[in-house]
N, C-alpha and C positions, 0 to 999 in steps of 0.2 A: 591408522583404522581410523574411520570415521565413527564418532558416537554422536556427536550433536549437529543438527540442522536448525538455522535460522532461515527463513522464509519471508520474503517482501508478500503482500498481499496483491494488491493489484497487476495486472498482467501475469501473474503465476498462479494464483489459486482462484480469484474473480478476475473474471474478463473484462477488459476496460477499452475503451475507444476514446480518446481525448477530442479528438475531432469532432465529434456527436456535440459535445456542449460549446467547442467555440463555434459552430454553425448554429446551435441553438442560442448562443447570445449575440451572433450577428443578425439573425433574425428578429430578437428580443430589442435588440439598443438599436437595430437598422445604423449598425456600422461594421466595418470588417474586422471582426477577432480574430486572430492569429497569435502563433507565438512571436514570430518577428513584431507586430505591432502592439503588442501589450507594452505601457508604459512601466518603467521602474517603478513606479507610485505601486500600479496596480498587481506586478510580480509581487512586491514586497507584502501588500495584504493577502495573497493569496498564501505564501509562507509564514507569515503572523499569523493566519487561520488555521495551518496544518501546524504550527508551535503552541496552540491556545492562548497566544497574546492574547486575542483578541475575539470575542464570541459570536454567535452567529447572527445576533443582530446587528452589531457592529459589523460584520463581513458584509449583510444584503445592503446594509445603510451605506456603506462608501460604495458599491456597485450603481444604487438609484444615485447618487450624490455626483460621481463622475459620470454617469453615462445615459441615466434616463430616471428621473424622480418621478413620472407617471407610472414606471414598471410596477406592479404588485412584487410584493417578496415571495406568494406562492408560486409565480412565474418564473422568477431568479432560479427560488429550490429546485424547481422540476428542471430546468435550462442546467444548473449546476448537477445534477443528479443524473444528466442523460447518461454521462459519459457511463457510467453502470451497466455492465450486461448480465445476464445470467450467471450464474456459477455453475457451470457442469457438475453433474451426480458425480462421474468420474474422478473428479477432484476431491471430494470429499469422501468416496470409497479409497483414492488412494493414501490421504491423511490419516485414514484409519488403519491401514495397513502399513505406513512406514513408521506410525507410532509405536508399534510393536517392535520395531527393531533400534529405533533411534531417540533420543532425548529432543523434542521438536518445539520450535521458539516461532515467533510470529513478531515481526519488526515494520511498521509500517507507516510511511508518509502519509498520513490520513487528515480526517476533521471529523465535526462532531456530526454532520448532517450525512455523508459519507457512512461511516459506520451506521448511523441510525436507519439508513434505508439497507445496507447490506444485511443487516441483521435482520430486519423485517422480512428480505427476500428469502431468506435461508430459514426462517421460522415458516413462511408461506407457503415455500415451495419445496422446503425439505424435510417440515417437520421437526428442526431442531433449534431446541432454547438454549442450548448450553456450548456454543459453537467453541468460543474461548476456552473452557476446559474440558470439553471433550477430546479435544484435538492436540493441544499442547499445554506442555509445562507452564509456559506464561506467555502473554501476548503484551506486546509493549506498542502504544500507538503516538504517534507524536503529539497530537495535542492534549495529551495525557502526561507525558514525559516532560514536555517543555521544551523537544530538541527534534529536529529532522535529519534524515540522514540528506548530505554523505557527512554529518559531524560524527568526528571520531568517538566524542563522548558517550553516543548511543552502545557503540560495540565495546566500549571500555567497561559499562554499567553492567551488561548482559555477562559478561564474560566475568565480573567480577563477581556479581550478585551469586551468579552458579556455579561458580569456579570451573569453570569449562576451559579447558587448554585448547590452545587457538590451532595445534596440529590434530587435533581430532574434531574439530568442528567446520561446518561449512556454511557458508551466507551464498546464497540464491537470491539475484533480482534482475529484475530484466532493463534495468538501467545502468549503464557501464559505470557512470561518473560515482555510483554508491558505492560499488565495489573496491573502490581503490584505496580507503582507509582499511578496509578490509584486508585487502592483500598487504598492504605494508605492515600490517600486526600479526600476520603468518595464518591467518586463516586461510582455509583452501575457498577459493570461489568459484559460479557458475552463473554466465550472465546467459538467462534463459529466453529464449528469443519470445517476445509477448504473445501471450494468449495461446501461446503452442501446449501440446498435450504435455501432462506431466509424466509420459513414457519415456522422454527426453531426459527427466531428473534422473529415475531411474537407472537409465543407462548410465549416466555419469556417475552415481553412487557406486555401482558395479566396478565401471572402472578402478575407480579409486581405492576402492576395496580391493581390487587385484593386481594394485602395483605391489 
């Protein structure tokens, strides 16, 4: 019996398209930005920003220093947030519905700029000022925790703090790599197709509950 759901955020509840930011960076810095052309150093900067090791100002400075000192911080922030797409109203309705039957948690690899932008969108477009508390028992953001998926410690923290049983808990993410530690620990997992309808999650839960 599934009692607890741990949701990823981007690609599950809020839609994302990383290609838009890569294209925006390519245009902004006049160079080809792809996942394959990012240097190890720049990937480290992204990960450090997600873990809160560096702040927003240092993150922006690194991009300016490495790629274009003439580029304004405002334009970098706009390009960085470009990957964030509107949150479907149906996903908020889904969260309201699912919270009636399950303990719900949010666990996201994210950063200060993205969370600020997402929460502003949810306030402005959906009139919701208490997203974290309205829909979840607790939310876990990587830049606040100092950890990012697929670090096993994130799962251990949530399970320990809330005394969750692994066989009663499902973790839902759109990135297969992030599911590996959860599966090894005995959690149920579901690799949700990025930006797909939450109806697929309902179907997965029904399947598990009927086993």
